[in-house]
N, C-alpha and C positions, 0 to 999 in steps of 0.2 A: 653266821659268826665266823669271821676271818680275822686272824691276827694281823696286827699292823707292825710292819718292820720299818722303823724310822730311817735307817740308812738307805732304804729303797724309796721312801717318800720324798725326802729332801731334794734329791736330784730332779724331781719332776717339775720344779719351778725355780725361777731365778730372781724374780722381783723382790725388792725389799719392802718391808712394812705392809705386806699384803697377806694376812693370815689365810691359811687353807684349812678346811675342816677335814679331820680324819676320823672322827667318831662323835657319838652323842650318848649321854647317859643322864637320866633324871633331869632333863631340861638344861643340861650343861653341854657345851661343845668342847671337844678336845681339838685344839688347833695347832698347826705347825706354822712357823714363820721364820723368815730370815731378816735380820736387822743389820743395818750398817748406816753409820752417821747418826744424826740427832733426830729424834721424833719431835713431837710438839708437847708443850705443857697441856695437861688435861686431867680431868677427874671423871669418875663414874659415880653418879649420885645414888644409884640403886644396886650396884653390883661390886663385889670384891673381885680382884683380878689376880691370878696366879701366874708368875713367870718362872718356868723351869728351864735352865740352861742345859741344852743337850751337848753343845760344843761352843767353845769360845769364852769371851768375857763380856758381861753386860753390866753397865752402870745404870742404876735407877736413881735419878736425881729427885730430891724433895726440896722444898723451900729452905729447910734447915739442915740437911745432910745429904750425903750420897752413899748408897749401898752398892757394893761391888759383888756381883755374882759370877762365879766360875762354873766350869763344867760340873754337872751333877748337883748343883745347888739351886734352891728356889726361894722365892719371896712372894708372900701374899700381901698385896696392897689393899687395905680396907676401903670400902666404898667411901666416897667423899674426900679422899686424900689426893691432892694435886701431885702429879709426878710427871717425869719425862725420861723415857728410856734413851740411853746413849750407847752406841757401839762403835768404838774406834776402828775395829776390824769386823768382818762378817761374824755374826753370832747365829747359831741355830737354837731356836726356842720352841718350847711346847707351852701352850697357854690353856688353862682351864678356866672357863667363865660361862655364865648363863648365856643361852642362845640369843638373848635380846641385847647383849653387850655390843655397842658400837666401838670399833677400834680406837677412835679418837675421842670417845666419851662426849663431853660437853663442848668440844671444839670441832667445828665443821670446816674442812679445808680440802685441798687436793689429795690428801692422804686418806680421807674418809672412805671407808668401804661399806656400802649399804648391803651389798650381796656378796657373800663369800662362796668361793668355789670349793667343791669336794674333790679330794684327790685320793 
């Protein structure tokens, strides 16, 4: 049992849209990621997805609206809801989701990560 210090973990990686695992609990992964630019439209058929903004501003686009998240705010996207994260500038994000969750959900492309690194 070691504590996780976020400000020490984020400098360990630089790539965007490539989550890193920092913990596990009850079949859930705690992941850290850096976002910049636009991700892809996707949905997760079997999992809810939680985005917690550690630093920066993140927009989550839906087909009918956009939700803006600032530092220390989070949003849970219910399973089956199509969404697209957008970050005009670098955003530091913590994700909580089942360990089976694929980052691009039902969309396979060059951003899809089948194996995530632990940091």
